[in-house]
C-alpha positions in Angstrom: -45.6 147.9 145.8 -48.5 145.9 147.3 -50.7 146.6 144.2 -48.1 145.0 142.0 -47.9 142.0 144.3 -51.7 141.6 144.3 -51.7 142.0 140.6 -49.0 139.3 140.2 -50.9 137.0 142.5 -54.1 137.6 140.5 -52.2 136.8 137.3 -50.8 133.6 138.8 -54.2 132.5 140.0 -55.8 133.3 136.6 -53.1 131.3 134.9 -53.5 128.3 137.3 -57.3 128.4 136.7 -56.6 128.2 132.9 -54.1 125.4 133.3 -56.5 123.5 135.6 -59.3 124.0 133.1 -57.2 122.5 130.3 -56.1 119.6 132.4 -59.8 119.0 133.4 -60.9 119.0 129.8 -58.1 116.6 128.9 -59.2 114.3 131.7 -62.8 114.5 130.4 -61.6 113.6 126.9 -59.6 110.7 128.3 -62.5 109.4 130.5 -64.9 109.6 127.5 -62.4 107.8 125.2 -64.2 104.7 123.7 -61.5 102.1 123.2 -61.8 98.4 122.2 -60.7 95.9 124.8 -57.2 95.8 123.4 -56.9 99.6 123.9 -57.9 99.4 127.5 -54.4 99.4 129.0 -53.6 102.6 127.1 -56.8 104.4 128.3 -56.0 103.3 131.9 -52.5 104.6 131.6 -53.8 107.9 130.2 -56.4 108.4 132.9 -53.7 107.7 135.6 -51.3 110.2 134.1 -53.9 112.9 133.5 -55.5 112.4 137.0 -52.1 112.9 138.6 -51.6 116.1 136.7 -55.1 117.2 137.6 -54.4 116.5 141.3 -51.1 118.6 141.3 -52.8 121.6 139.6 -55.9 121.4 141.7 -53.8 121.4 144.9 -51.6 124.3 143.7 -54.7 126.4 142.8 -56.4 125.7 146.1 -53.3 126.6 148.0 -53.0 129.8 146.0 -56.7 130.7 146.8 -56.4 129.9 150.5 -52.9 131.3 151.3 -52.4 134.2 148.9 -55.6 134.6 147.0 -59.1 135.9 147.3 -60.4 134.0 150.4 -58.6 136.1 153.0 -59.3 139.3 151.1 -63.0 138.6 150.7 -63.3 137.6 154.4 -61.6 140.8 155.5 -63.2 143.3 153.1 -66.7 141.7 153.0 -67.4 140.1 156.4 -71.0 139.4 155.3 -69.5 136.9 152.8 -67.4 134.9 155.3 -70.0 132.1 155.4 -69.6 131.6 151.6 -65.8 131.7 151.8 -65.9 129.1 154.6 -68.2 126.9 152.4 -65.7 127.1 149.6 -62.8 126.3 152.0 -64.8 123.2 153.1 -65.1 122.2 149.4 -61.3 122.4 149.2 -61.0 120.1 152.1 -63.4 117.7 150.5 -61.6 117.8 147.2 -58.3 117.0 148.9 -59.9 114.1 150.7 -61.5 112.7 147.4 -58.2 113.0 145.6 -56.3 111.4 148.5 -58.7 108.4 148.4 -59.1 108.2 144.6 -55.6 108.5 143.2 -54.2 105.3 144.9 -57.2 103.3 143.8 -56.8 104.4 140.2 -53.0 103.9 140.2 -53.4 100.4 141.6 -55.8 99.2 138.8 -54.5 96.8 136.3 -55.6 96.1 132.8 -57.8 93.2 133.8 -60.1 95.3 136.0 -62.1 97.0 133.3 -65.4 97.0 135.2 -63.9 98.6 138.3 -62.2 101.1 136.0 -65.4 102.1 134.2 -67.0 102.6 137.6 -64.1 104.8 138.7 -64.4 106.8 135.4 -68.0 107.6 136.3 -66.9 108.6 139.8 -64.2 110.9 138.4 -66.7 112.5 136.0 -69.0 113.2 138.8 -66.1 114.7 140.8 -65.3 117.0 137.9 -68.9 118.2 137.9 -68.5 119.1 141.6 -65.3 121.1 140.7 -67.2 122.9 138.0 -70.0 123.9 140.5 -67.4 125.0 143.0 -65.6 127.1 140.3 -68.9 128.7 139.4 -69.6 129.5 143.1 -66.1 131.1 143.3 -66.7 133.3 140.3 -70.1 134.4 141.7 -68.5 135.3 145.0 -65.7 137.2 143.5 -68.0 139.2 141.2 -70.3 140.1 144.1 -67.4 141.0 146.3 -65.7 143.2 143.7 -68.8 144.8 142.2 -71.1 145.2 145.2 -72.1 148.8 145.7 -71.4 149.7 149.3 -73.8 152.7 149.2 -73.4 155.6 151.5 -74.1 158.3 149.0 -76.9 160.3 149.9 
């Protein structure tokens, strides 16, 4: 029964990763959208909406990874990798903090703050790059944890 539960959790995490990837790509497209000044309110509204969706999916995925996902398993089965798991958990805390600070600022913008908005778009793009790096580190950790030869044959 536990194998089925673990398989289900893995499938949910995989699906959440895919959803987050799509939302992240949608956010990038929206951030890169070149609009004339008359289209600025529409871009602002789209970024606000997409960033809210991104925050919800990011939080859901991080909770899955921390509570039901790979982090506890790797720490238990591969104690030599605990430092890397802890670093990824610190990333999660940082991501939560960034979103907590960023969302209200973006939501409070109005259509007359185009310079502030463009600066925030650059900040969001840099944040997405950090998320990409983190995702790559997670994949590397999981591959090493699952594929590492324990040795012992002799």
